[in-house]
Structures are given as C-alpha cells and as structure tokens.
Chimera marker file (.cmm) of the C-alpha trace (Angstrom):
<marker_set name="trace">
<marker id="1" x="-0.018" y="-0.001" z="-0.019" r="1" g="1" b="0" radius="0.5"/>
<marker id="2" x="1.345" y="3.411" z="-0.973" r="1" g="1" b="0" radius="0.5"/>
<marker id="3" x="0.161" y="6.602" z="0.785" r="1" g="1" b="0" radius="0.5"/>
<marker id="4" x="1.237" y="10.048" z="-0.496" r="1" g="1" b="0" radius="0.5"/>
<marker id="5" x="0.242" y="13.402" z="0.961" r="1" g="1" b="0" radius="0.5"/>
<marker id="6" x="-1.967" y="15.224" z="-1.592" r="1" g="1" b="0" radius="0.5"/>
<marker id="7" x="-2.790" y="18.608" z="0.012" r="1" g="1" b="0" radius="0.5"/>
<marker id="8" x="-3.705" y="20.336" z="3.182" r="1" g="1" b="0" radius="0.5"/>
<marker id="9" x="-7.409" y="21.192" z="3.196" r="1" g="1" b="0" radius="0.5"/>
<marker id="10" x="-7.627" y="22.475" z="6.701" r="1" g="1" b="0" radius="0.5"/>
<marker id="11" x="-5.565" y="22.019" z="9.897" r="1" g="1" b="0" radius="0.5"/>
<marker id="12" x="-5.718" y="18.466" z="10.976" r="1" g="1" b="0" radius="0.5"/>
<marker id="13" x="-7.322" y="17.144" z="7.797" r="1" g="1" b="0" radius="0.5"/>
<marker id="14" x="-5.018" y="15.974" z="5.096" r="1" g="1" b="0" radius="0.5"/>
<marker id="15" x="-6.196" y="14.321" z="1.897" r="1" g="1" b="0" radius="0.5"/>
<marker id="16" x="-4.314" y="11.272" z="0.716" r="1" g="1" b="0" radius="0.5"/>
<marker id="17" x="-4.076" y="9.355" z="-2.461" r="1" g="1" b="0" radius="0.5"/>
<marker id="18" x="-4.072" y="5.605" z="-1.712" r="1" g="1" b="0" radius="0.5"/>
<marker id="19" x="-3.547" y="2.746" z="-3.993" r="1" g="1" b="0" radius="0.5"/>
<marker id="20" x="-3.439" y="-0.896" z="-3.116" r="1" g="1" b="0" radius="0.5"/>
<marker id="21" x="-1.920" y="-2.549" z="-6.195" r="1" g="1" b="0" radius="0.5"/>
<marker id="22" x="-4.585" y="-0.803" z="-8.139" r="1" g="1" b="0" radius="0.5"/>
<marker id="23" x="-3.705" y="1.303" z="-11.210" r="1" g="1" b="0" radius="0.5"/>
<marker id="24" x="-6.482" y="3.800" z="-10.500" r="1" g="1" b="0" radius="0.5"/>
<marker id="25" x="-5.867" y="5.598" z="-7.236" r="1" g="1" b="0" radius="0.5"/>
<marker id="26" x="-8.746" y="6.044" z="-4.820" r="1" g="1" b="0" radius="0.5"/>
<marker id="27" x="-8.962" y="9.683" z="-3.685" r="1" g="1" b="0" radius="0.5"/>
<marker id="28" x="-10.565" y="11.230" z="-0.666" r="1" g="1" b="0" radius="0.5"/>
<marker id="29" x="-10.976" y="15.009" z="-0.663" r="1" g="1" b="0" radius="0.5"/>
<marker id="30" x="-12.925" y="17.380" z="1.528" r="1" g="1" b="0" radius="0.5"/>
<marker id="31" x="-13.244" y="20.851" z="0.094" r="1" g="1" b="0" radius="0.5"/>
<marker id="32" x="-13.291" y="23.883" z="2.337" r="1" g="1" b="0" radius="0.5"/>
<marker id="33" x="-16.145" y="26.406" z="2.578" r="1" g="1" b="0" radius="0.5"/>
<marker id="34" x="-15.013" y="29.425" z="0.611" r="1" g="1" b="0" radius="0.5"/>
<marker id="35" x="-18.261" y="30.694" z="-0.906" r="1" g="1" b="0" radius="0.5"/>
<marker id="36" x="-19.181" y="33.268" z="1.745" r="1" g="1" b="0" radius="0.5"/>
<marker id="37" x="-21.504" y="36.000" z="0.420" r="1" g="1" b="0" radius="0.5"/>
<marker id="38" x="-20.042" y="39.440" z="-0.146" r="1" g="1" b="0" radius="0.5"/>
<marker id="39" x="-20.095" y="41.406" z="3.110" r="1" g="1" b="0" radius="0.5"/>
<marker id="40" x="-19.554" y="38.332" z="5.269" r="1" g="1" b="0" radius="0.5"/>
<marker id="41" x="-17.272" y="38.826" z="8.287" r="1" g="1" b="0" radius="0.5"/>
<marker id="42" x="-14.794" y="36.089" z="9.027" r="1" g="1" b="0" radius="0.5"/>
<marker id="43" x="-11.795" y="35.491" z="11.232" r="1" g="1" b="0" radius="0.5"/>
<marker id="44" x="-9.427" y="32.537" z="11.494" r="1" g="1" b="0" radius="0.5"/>
<marker id="45" x="-9.777" y="30.357" z="14.523" r="1" g="1" b="0" radius="0.5"/>
<marker id="46" x="-7.339" y="31.532" z="17.201" r="1" g="1" b="0" radius="0.5"/>
<marker id="47" x="-6.778" y="34.925" z="15.519" r="1" g="1" b="0" radius="0.5"/>
<marker id="48" x="-8.230" y="38.310" z="16.443" r="1" g="1" b="0" radius="0.5"/>
<marker id="49" x="-8.197" y="39.880" z="12.946" r="1" g="1" b="0" radius="0.5"/>
<marker id="50" x="-11.632" y="40.268" z="11.340" r="1" g="1" b="0" radius="0.5"/>
<marker id="51" x="-12.029" y="40.433" z="7.567" r="1" g="1" b="0" radius="0.5"/>
<marker id="52" x="-14.892" y="41.407" z="5.297" r="1" g="1" b="0" radius="0.5"/>
<marker id="53" x="-15.322" y="39.219" z="2.171" r="1" g="1" b="0" radius="0.5"/>
<marker id="54" x="-15.898" y="40.296" z="-1.434" r="1" g="1" b="0" radius="0.5"/>
<marker id="55" x="-15.642" y="37.603" z="-4.020" r="1" g="1" b="0" radius="0.5"/>
<marker id="56" x="-12.261" y="36.003" z="-3.692" r="1" g="1" b="0" radius="0.5"/>
<marker id="57" x="-10.924" y="38.990" z="-1.674" r="1" g="1" b="0" radius="0.5"/>
<marker id="58" x="-10.719" y="39.782" z="2.042" r="1" g="1" b="0" radius="0.5"/>
<marker id="59" x="-10.139" y="43.159" z="3.654" r="1" g="1" b="0" radius="0.5"/>
<marker id="60" x="-8.943" y="43.509" z="7.260" r="1" g="1" b="0" radius="0.5"/>
<marker id="61" x="-11.214" y="45.613" z="9.498" r="1" g="1" b="0" radius="0.5"/>
<marker id="62" x="-8.334" y="47.435" z="11.191" r="1" g="1" b="0" radius="0.5"/>
<marker id="63" x="-10.353" y="48.768" z="14.123" r="1" g="1" b="0" radius="0.5"/>
<marker id="64" x="-13.576" y="47.663" z="15.796" r="1" g="1" b="0" radius="0.5"/>
<marker id="65" x="-14.779" y="51.327" z="15.556" r="1" g="1" b="0" radius="0.5"/>
<marker id="66" x="-15.434" y="50.579" z="11.888" r="1" g="1" b="0" radius="0.5"/>
<marker id="67" x="-18.435" y="48.441" z="12.987" r="1" g="1" b="0" radius="0.5"/>
<marker id="68" x="-20.159" y="51.527" z="14.395" r="1" g="1" b="0" radius="0.5"/>
<marker id="69" x="-19.934" y="53.196" z="10.976" r="1" g="1" b="0" radius="0.5"/>
<marker id="70" x="-22.336" y="50.614" z="9.564" r="1" g="1" b="0" radius="0.5"/>
<marker id="71" x="-25.163" y="50.319" z="12.087" r="1" g="1" b="0" radius="0.5"/>
<marker id="72" x="-27.045" y="47.069" z="11.809" r="1" g="1" b="0" radius="0.5"/>
<marker id="73" x="-24.716" y="45.709" z="9.118" r="1" g="1" b="0" radius="0.5"/>
<marker id="74" x="-21.447" y="45.017" z="10.886" r="1" g="1" b="0" radius="0.5"/>
<marker id="75" x="-20.714" y="43.784" z="14.383" r="1" g="1" b="0" radius="0.5"/>
<marker id="76" x="-18.791" y="41.171" z="16.278" r="1" g="1" b="0" radius="0.5"/>
<marker id="77" x="-21.946" y="39.113" z="16.603" r="1" g="1" b="0" radius="0.5"/>
<marker id="78" x="-21.848" y="38.558" z="12.832" r="1" g="1" b="0" radius="0.5"/>
<marker id="79" x="-18.256" y="37.334" z="12.664" r="1" g="1" b="0" radius="0.5"/>
<marker id="80" x="-17.931" y="33.749" z="11.560" r="1" g="1" b="0" radius="0.5"/>
<marker id="81" x="-14.938" y="31.768" z="12.787" r="1" g="1" b="0" radius="0.5"/>
<marker id="82" x="-13.237" y="29.699" z="10.106" r="1" g="1" b="0" radius="0.5"/>
<marker id="83" x="-10.234" y="27.442" z="9.839" r="1" g="1" b="0" radius="0.5"/>
<marker id="84" x="-6.995" y="29.307" z="8.889" r="1" g="1" b="0" radius="0.5"/>
<marker id="85" x="-6.816" y="27.420" z="5.645" r="1" g="1" b="0" radius="0.5"/>
<marker id="86" x="-10.211" y="28.818" z="4.646" r="1" g="1" b="0" radius="0.5"/>
<marker id="87" x="-9.081" y="32.383" z="5.311" r="1" g="1" b="0" radius="0.5"/>
<marker id="88" x="-5.861" y="31.749" z="3.335" r="1" g="1" b="0" radius="0.5"/>
<marker id="89" x="-7.900" y="30.933" z="0.249" r="1" g="1" b="0" radius="0.5"/>
<marker id="90" x="-8.990" y="34.542" z="0.039" r="1" g="1" b="0" radius="0.5"/>
<marker id="91" x="-6.497" y="37.082" z="-1.322" r="1" g="1" b="0" radius="0.5"/>
<marker id="92" x="-5.907" y="40.106" z="0.916" r="1" g="1" b="0" radius="0.5"/>
<marker id="93" x="-6.787" y="43.586" z="-0.346" r="1" g="1" b="0" radius="0.5"/>
<marker id="94" x="-6.287" y="47.018" z="1.203" r="1" g="1" b="0" radius="0.5"/>
<marker id="95" x="-8.092" y="48.884" z="-1.617" r="1" g="1" b="0" radius="0.5"/>
<marker id="96" x="-11.232" y="50.955" z="-0.991" r="1" g="1" b="0" radius="0.5"/>
<marker id="97" x="-13.291" y="53.608" z="-2.692" r="1" g="1" b="0" radius="0.5"/>
<marker id="98" x="-16.159" y="55.718" z="-1.568" r="1" g="1" b="0" radius="0.5"/>
<marker id="99" x="-19.452" y="54.575" z="-3.054" r="1" g="1" b="0" radius="0.5"/>
<marker id="100" x="-20.003" y="57.846" z="-5.017" r="1" g="1" b="0" radius="0.5"/>
<marker id="101" x="-16.425" y="58.325" z="-6.255" r="1" g="1" b="0" radius="0.5"/>
<marker id="102" x="-14.049" y="56.698" z="-8.690" r="1" g="1" b="0" radius="0.5"/>
<marker id="103" x="-10.976" y="57.497" z="-6.532" r="1" g="1" b="0" radius="0.5"/>
<marker id="104" x="-9.301" y="54.400" z="-5.169" r="1" g="1" b="0" radius="0.5"/>
<marker id="105" x="-7.341" y="54.404" z="-1.903" r="1" g="1" b="0" radius="0.5"/>
<marker id="106" x="-5.004" y="51.977" z="-0.243" r="1" g="1" b="0" radius="0.5"/>
<marker id="107" x="-5.426" y="51.703" z="3.539" r="1" g="1" b="0" radius="0.5"/>
<marker id="108" x="-2.110" y="50.876" z="5.154" r="1" g="1" b="0" radius="0.5"/>
<marker id="109" x="-1.515" y="48.948" z="8.373" r="1" g="1" b="0" radius="0.5"/>
<marker id="110" x="-1.446" y="52.125" z="10.444" r="1" g="1" b="0" radius="0.5"/>
<marker id="111" x="-4.872" y="53.122" z="9.165" r="1" g="1" b="0" radius="0.5"/>
<marker id="112" x="-3.853" y="55.868" z="6.714" r="1" g="1" b="0" radius="0.5"/>
<marker id="113" x="-5.515" y="56.071" z="3.345" r="1" g="1" b="0" radius="0.5"/>
<marker id="114" x="-3.365" y="56.753" z="0.320" r="1" g="1" b="0" radius="0.5"/>
<marker id="115" x="-4.979" y="57.934" z="-2.936" r="1" g="1" b="0" radius="0.5"/>
<marker id="116" x="-3.828" y="55.940" z="-5.935" r="1" g="1" b="0" radius="0.5"/>
<marker id="117" x="-2.944" y="58.875" z="-8.153" r="1" g="1" b="0" radius="0.5"/>
<marker id="118" x="-2.975" y="56.994" z="-11.456" r="1" g="1" b="0" radius="0.5"/>
<marker id="119" x="-5.113" y="56.290" z="-14.508" r="1" g="1" b="0" radius="0.5"/>
<marker id="120" x="-7.200" y="53.199" z="-14.813" r="1" g="1" b="0" radius="0.5"/>
<marker id="121" x="-4.629" y="51.788" z="-17.247" r="1" g="1" b="0" radius="0.5"/>
<marker id="122" x="-1.820" y="52.429" z="-14.790" r="1" g="1" b="0" radius="0.5"/>
<marker id="123" x="-3.844" y="50.781" z="-12.044" r="1" g="1" b="0" radius="0.5"/>
<marker id="124" x="-4.360" y="47.651" z="-14.141" r="1" g="1" b="0" radius="0.5"/>
<marker id="125" x="-0.730" y="47.651" z="-15.362" r="1" g="1" b="0" radius="0.5"/>
<marker id="126" x="0.479" y="47.805" z="-11.741" r="1" g="1" b="0" radius="0.5"/>
<marker id="127" x="-0.915" y="44.349" z="-11.081" r="1" g="1" b="0" radius="0.5"/>
<marker id="128" x="-3.802" y="45.556" z="-8.972" r="1" g="1" b="0" radius="0.5"/>
<marker id="129" x="-7.238" y="44.112" z="-9.602" r="1" g="1" b="0" radius="0.5"/>
<marker id="130" x="-10.442" y="46.166" z="-9.872" r="1" g="1" b="0" radius="0.5"/>
<marker id="131" x="-12.262" y="43.226" z="-8.231" r="1" g="1" b="0" radius="0.5"/>
<marker id="132" x="-10.162" y="43.860" z="-5.085" r="1" g="1" b="0" radius="0.5"/>
<marker id="133" x="-11.589" y="47.345" z="-4.548" r="1" g="1" b="0" radius="0.5"/>
<marker id="134" x="-14.044" y="47.394" z="-1.665" r="1" g="1" b="0" radius="0.5"/>
<marker id="135" x="-16.799" y="50.042" z="-1.707" r="1" g="1" b="0" radius="0.5"/>
<marker id="136" x="-17.183" y="51.937" z="1.601" r="1" g="1" b="0" radius="0.5"/>
<marker id="137" x="-19.367" y="54.708" z="2.951" r="1" g="1" b="0" radius="0.5"/>
<marker id="138" x="-18.176" y="58.263" z="3.545" r="1" g="1" b="0" radius="0.5"/>
<marker id="139" x="-17.963" y="57.759" z="7.339" r="1" g="1" b="0" radius="0.5"/>
<marker id="140" x="-15.444" y="54.958" z="6.953" r="1" g="1" b="0" radius="0.5"/>
<marker id="141" x="-13.495" y="56.819" z="4.269" r="1" g="1" b="0" radius="0.5"/>
<marker id="142" x="-13.206" y="59.859" z="6.558" r="1" g="1" b="0" radius="0.5"/>
<marker id="143" x="-12.215" y="57.661" z="9.470" r="1" g="1" b="0" radius="0.5"/>
<marker id="144" x="-8.865" y="57.017" z="7.843" r="1" g="1" b="0" radius="0.5"/>
<marker id="145" x="-6.467" y="60.061" z="7.843" r="1" g="1" b="0" radius="0.5"/>
<marker id="146" x="-5.074" y="60.993" z="4.497" r="1" g="1" b="0" radius="0.5"/>
<marker id="147" x="-1.507" y="59.865" z="3.800" r="1" g="1" b="0" radius="0.5"/>
<marker id="148" x="0.804" y="60.497" z="0.847" r="1" g="1" b="0" radius="0.5"/>
<marker id="149" x="-0.570" y="59.664" z="-2.624" r="1" g="1" b="0" radius="0.5"/>
<marker id="150" x="0.707" y="56.557" z="-4.396" r="1" g="1" b="0" radius="0.5"/>
<marker id="151" x="1.625" y="57.004" z="-8.046" r="1" g="1" b="0" radius="0.5"/>
<marker id="152" x="2.861" y="53.520" z="-8.970" r="1" g="1" b="0" radius="0.5"/>
<link id1="1" id2="2" r="1" g="1" b="0" radius="0.2"/>
<link id1="2" id2="3" r="1" g="1" b="0" radius="0.2"/>
<link id1="3" id2="4" r="1" g="1" b="0" radius="0.2"/>
<link id1="4" id2="5" r="1" g="1" b="0" radius="0.2"/>
<link id1="5" id2="6" r="1" g="1" b="0" radius="0.2"/>
<link id1="6" id2="7" r="1" g="1" b="0" radius="0.2"/>
<link id1="7" id2="8" r="1" g="1" b="0" radius="0.2"/>
<link id1="8" id2="9" r="1" g="1" b="0" radius="0.2"/>
<link id1="9" id2="10" r="1" g="1" b="0" radius="0.2"/>
<link id1="10" id2="11" r="1" g="1" b="0" radius="0.2"/>
<link id1="11" id2="12" r="1" g="1" b="0" radius="0.2"/>
<link id1="12" id2="13" r="1" g="1" b="0" radius="0.2"/>
<link id1="13" id2="14" r="1" g="1" b="0" radius="0.2"/>
<link id1="14" id2="15" r="1" g="1" b="0" radius="0.2"/>
<link id1="15" id2="16" r="1" g="1" b="0" radius="0.2"/>
<link id1="16" id2="17" r="1" g="1" b="0" radius="0.2"/>
<link id1="17" id2="18" r="1" g="1" b="0" radius="0.2"/>
<link id1="18" id2="19" r="1" g="1" b="0" radius="0.2"/>
<link id1="19" id2="20" r="1" g="1" b="0" radius="0.2"/>
<link id1="20" id2="21" r="1" g="1" b="0" radius="0.2"/>
<link id1="21" id2="22" r="1" g="1" b="0" radius="0.2"/>
<link id1="22" id2="23" r="1" g="1" b="0" radius="0.2"/>
<link id1="23" id2="24" r="1" g="1" b="0" radius="0.2"/>
<link id1="24" id2="25" r="1" g="1" b="0" radius="0.2"/>
<link id1="25" id2="26" r="1" g="1" b="0" radius="0.2"/>
<link id1="26" id2="27" r="1" g="1" b="0" radius="0.2"/>
<link id1="27" id2="28" r="1" g="1" b="0" radius="0.2"/>
<link id1="28" id2="29" r="1" g="1" b="0" radius="0.2"/>
<link id1="29" id2="30" r="1" g="1" b="0" radius="0.2"/>
<link id1="30" id2="31" r="1" g="1" b="0" radius="0.2"/>
<link id1="31" id2="32" r="1" g="1" b="0" radius="0.2"/>
<link id1="32" id2="33" r="1" g="1" b="0" radius="0.2"/>
<link id1="33" id2="34" r="1" g="1" b="0" radius="0.2"/>
<link id1="34" id2="35" r="1" g="1" b="0" radius="0.2"/>
<link id1="35" id2="36" r="1" g="1" b="0" radius="0.2"/>
<link id1="36" id2="37" r="1" g="1" b="0" radius="0.2"/>
<link id1="37" id2="38" r="1" g="1" b="0" radius="0.2"/>
<link id1="38" id2="39" r="1" g="1" b="0" radius="0.2"/>
<link id1="39" id2="40" r="1" g="1" b="0" radius="0.2"/>
<link id1="40" id2="41" r="1" g="1" b="0" radius="0.2"/>
<link id1="41" id2="42" r="1" g="1" b="0" radius="0.2"/>
<link id1="42" id2="43" r="1" g="1" b="0" radius="0.2"/>
<link id1="43" id2="44" r="1" g="1" b="0" radius="0.2"/>
<link id1="44" id2="45" r="1" g="1" b="0" radius="0.2"/>
<link id1="45" id2="46" r="1" g="1" b="0" radius="0.2"/>
<link id1="46" id2="47" r="1" g="1" b="0" radius="0.2"/>
<link id1="47" id2="48" r="1" g="1" b="0" radius="0.2"/>
<link id1="48" id2="49" r="1" g="1" b="0" radius="0.2"/>
<link id1="49" id2="50" r="1" g="1" b="0" radius="0.2"/>
<link id1="50" id2="51" r="1" g="1" b="0" radius="0.2"/>
<link id1="51" id2="52" r="1" g="1" b="0" radius="0.2"/>
<link id1="52" id2="53" r="1" g="1" b="0" radius="0.2"/>
<link id1="53" id2="54" r="1" g="1" b="0" radius="0.2"/>
<link id1="54" id2="55" r="1" g="1" b="0" radius="0.2"/>
<link id1="55" id2="56" r="1" g="1" b="0" radius="0.2"/>
<link id1="56" id2="57" r="1" g="1" b="0" radius="0.2"/>
<link id1="57" id2="58" r="1" g="1" b="0" radius="0.2"/>
<link id1="58" id2="59" r="1" g="1" b="0" radius="0.2"/>
<link id1="59" id2="60" r="1" g="1" b="0" radius="0.2"/>
<link id1="60" id2="61" r="1" g="1" b="0" radius="0.2"/>
<link id1="61" id2="62" r="1" g="1" b="0" radius="0.2"/>
<link id1="62" id2="63" r="1" g="1" b="0" radius="0.2"/>
<link id1="63" id2="64" r="1" g="1" b="0" radius="0.2"/>
<link id1="64" id2="65" r="1" g="1" b="0" radius="0.2"/>
<link id1="65" id2="66" r="1" g="1" b="0" radius="0.2"/>
<link id1="66" id2="67" r="1" g="1" b="0" radius="0.2"/>
<link id1="67" id2="68" r="1" g="1" b="0" radius="0.2"/>
<link id1="68" id2="69" r="1" g="1" b="0" radius="0.2"/>
<link id1="69" id2="70" r="1" g="1" b="0" radius="0.2"/>
<link id1="70" id2="71" r="1" g="1" b="0" radius="0.2"/>
<link id1="71" id2="72" r="1" g="1" b="0" radius="0.2"/>
<link id1="72" id2="73" r="1" g="1" b="0" radius="0.2"/>
<link id1="73" id2="74" r="1" g="1" b="0" radius="0.2"/>
<link id1="74" id2="75" r="1" g="1" b="0" radius="0.2"/>
<link id1="75" id2="76" r="1" g="1" b="0" radius="0.2"/>
<link id1="76" id2="77" r="1" g="1" b="0" radius="0.2"/>
<link id1="77" id2="78" r="1" g="1" b="0" radius="0.2"/>
<link id1="78" id2="79" r="1" g="1" b="0" radius="0.2"/>
<link id1="79" id2="80" r="1" g="1" b="0" radius="0.2"/>
<link id1="80" id2="81" r="1" g="1" b="0" radius="0.2"/>
<link id1="81" id2="82" r="1" g="1" b="0" radius="0.2"/>
<link id1="82" id2="83" r="1" g="1" b="0" radius="0.2"/>
<link id1="83" id2="84" r="1" g="1" b="0" radius="0.2"/>
<link id1="84" id2="85" r="1" g="1" b="0" radius="0.2"/>
<link id1="85" id2="86" r="1" g="1" b="0" radius="0.2"/>
<link id1="86" id2="87" r="1" g="1" b="0" radius="0.2"/>
<link id1="87" id2="88" r="1" g="1" b="0" radius="0.2"/>
<link id1="88" id2="89" r="1" g="1" b="0" radius="0.2"/>
<link id1="89" id2="90" r="1" g="1" b="0" radius="0.2"/>
<link id1="90" id2="91" r="1" g="1" b="0" radius="0.2"/>
<link id1="91" id2="92" r="1" g="1" b="0" radius="0.2"/>
<link id1="92" id2="93" r="1" g="1" b="0" radius="0.2"/>
<link id1="93" id2="94" r="1" g="1" b="0" radius="0.2"/>
<link id1="94" id2="95" r="1" g="1" b="0" radius="0.2"/>
<link id1="95" id2="96" r="1" g="1" b="0" radius="0.2"/>
<link id1="96" id2="97" r="1" g="1" b="0" radius="0.2"/>
<link id1="97" id2="98" r="1" g="1" b="0" radius="0.2"/>
<link id1="98" id2="99" r="1" g="1" b="0" radius="0.2"/>
<link id1="99" id2="100" r="1" g="1" b="0" radius="0.2"/>
<link id1="100" id2="101" r="1" g="1" b="0" radius="0.2"/>
<link id1="101" id2="102" r="1" g="1" b="0" radius="0.2"/>
<link id1="102" id2="103" r="1" g="1" b="0" radius="0.2"/>
<link id1="103" id2="104" r="1" g="1" b="0" radius="0.2"/>
<link id1="104" id2="105" r="1" g="1" b="0" radius="0.2"/>
<link id1="105" id2="106" r="1" g="1" b="0" radius="0.2"/>
<link id1="106" id2="107" r="1" g="1" b="0" radius="0.2"/>
<link id1="107" id2="108" r="1" g="1" b="0" radius="0.2"/>
<link id1="108" id2="109" r="1" g="1" b="0" radius="0.2"/>
<link id1="109" id2="110" r="1" g="1" b="0" radius="0.2"/>
<link id1="110" id2="111" r="1" g="1" b="0" radius="0.2"/>
<link id1="111" id2="112" r="1" g="1" b="0" radius="0.2"/>
<link id1="112" id2="113" r="1" g="1" b="0" radius="0.2"/>
<link id1="113" id2="114" r="1" g="1" b="0" radius="0.2"/>
<link id1="114" id2="115" r="1" g="1" b="0" radius="0.2"/>
<link id1="115" id2="116" r="1" g="1" b="0" radius="0.2"/>
<link id1="116" id2="117" r="1" g="1" b="0" radius="0.2"/>
<link id1="117" id2="118" r="1" g="1" b="0" radius="0.2"/>
<link id1="118" id2="119" r="1" g="1" b="0" radius="0.2"/>
<link id1="119" id2="120" r="1" g="1" b="0" radius="0.2"/>
<link id1="120" id2="121" r="1" g="1" b="0" radius="0.2"/>
<link id1="121" id2="122" r="1" g="1" b="0" radius="0.2"/>
<link id1="122" id2="123" r="1" g="1" b="0" radius="0.2"/>
<link id1="123" id2="124" r="1" g="1" b="0" radius="0.2"/>
<link id1="124" id2="125" r="1" g="1" b="0" radius="0.2"/>
<link id1="125" id2="126" r="1" g="1" b="0" radius="0.2"/>
<link id1="126" id2="127" r="1" g="1" b="0" radius="0.2"/>
<link id1="127" id2="128" r="1" g="1" b="0" radius="0.2"/>
<link id1="128" id2="129" r="1" g="1" b="0" radius="0.2"/>
<link id1="129" id2="130" r="1" g="1" b="0" radius="0.2"/>
<link id1="130" id2="131" r="1" g="1" b="0" radius="0.2"/>
<link id1="131" id2="132" r="1" g="1" b="0" radius="0.2"/>
<link id1="132" id2="133" r="1" g="1" b="0" radius="0.2"/>
<link id1="133" id2="134" r="1" g="1" b="0" radius="0.2"/>
<link id1="134" id2="135" r="1" g="1" b="0" radius="0.2"/>
<link id1="135" id2="136" r="1" g="1" b="0" radius="0.2"/>
<link id1="136" id2="137" r="1" g="1" b="0" radius="0.2"/>
<link id1="137" id2="138" r="1" g="1" b="0" radius="0.2"/>
<link id1="138" id2="139" r="1" g="1" b="0" radius="0.2"/>
<link id1="139" id2="140" r="1" g="1" b="0" radius="0.2"/>
<link id1="140" id2="141" r="1" g="1" b="0" radius="0.2"/>
<link id1="141" id2="142" r="1" g="1" b="0" radius="0.2"/>
<link id1="142" id2="143" r="1" g="1" b="0" radius="0.2"/>
<link id1="143" id2="144" r="1" g="1" b="0" radius="0.2"/>
<link id1="144" id2="145" r="1" g="1" b="0" radius="0.2"/>
<link id1="145" id2="146" r="1" g="1" b="0" radius="0.2"/>
<link id1="146" id2="147" r="1" g="1" b="0" radius="0.2"/>
<link id1="147" id2="148" r="1" g="1" b="0" radius="0.2"/>
<link id1="148" id2="149" r="1" g="1" b="0" radius="0.2"/>
<link id1="149" id2="150" r="1" g="1" b="0" radius="0.2"/>
<link id1="150" id2="151" r="1" g="1" b="0" radius="0.2"/>
<link id1="151" id2="152" r="1" g="1" b="0" radius="0.2"/>
</marker_set>
C-alpha cells in the first residue's frame, strides 16, 4: 500500500491518495467552505483579525470602531470563525473607494488612506485588480487620515 500526501485542506485534515496494487488511485478529498456572500465577516480560529469578504478577496477591518460606521450591518456578533486554511484561500486587499467616487485608496496597516494617483490603465498595469476594490461609505473613508498619494 502506498500513501502520499496530496494537499492540506484544513488544519488536521489531510487528503491522501491511496492505492493498493490498483492502477487507478482512490482519492478522498474534503473541500473547504469558501463561498461566503459578499459582506460576510470572518476570522481565522485563534486569531483576532476580522475580515470582510468580497468575491475571492478579504479586507482587514483594522479597528472595531469601523463596525459603528455601519449600524445594523457590521458587528462582532456577525463574525464567523473559520479554519486558517479557509481564510488563506482569500486574497488580501487594502483597496477601498467611496461609493459615489471613482478615486481608489490603499489603507495601510497604520490606518492611513493613500490615494492611488494614477489612470485606470496604470492601475491595471500595476498588477492591482479592480475586483479587489471594496466600496465603503463616507464615514469609513473619513475615518482614515489621508496619507501621501501613491503613483505607482
């Protein structure tokens, strides 16, 4: 009997390919839950960081005060705890834009927003994805102090 590690699907659960003198391997695989609706709040088990989900993207809610800027929509009571491997399947984004504006900002780890001073073509050429831009309200936008613009 030959057992080879196939992939990690979540902590503690490995999938294996097994064959017992059989040319066609028998596979066992358990897929992770990664289809949370946009706006879902998740955090990895054992971690304090809360993220909001949009498609395949996650954005860190850098301060719990952000919850108060969306009454009835956000709150710790709506945070779902997931395995770290589930969280890792979402790409992290720090890009936001106000709902009534085309300006895109990057929110850094210290909570400053930096205007991406570039054309749409430059934005795309920089490797950034339009799908990674989270739409926020004016209260959240103004919560972040303005930092230096980013031009590349």
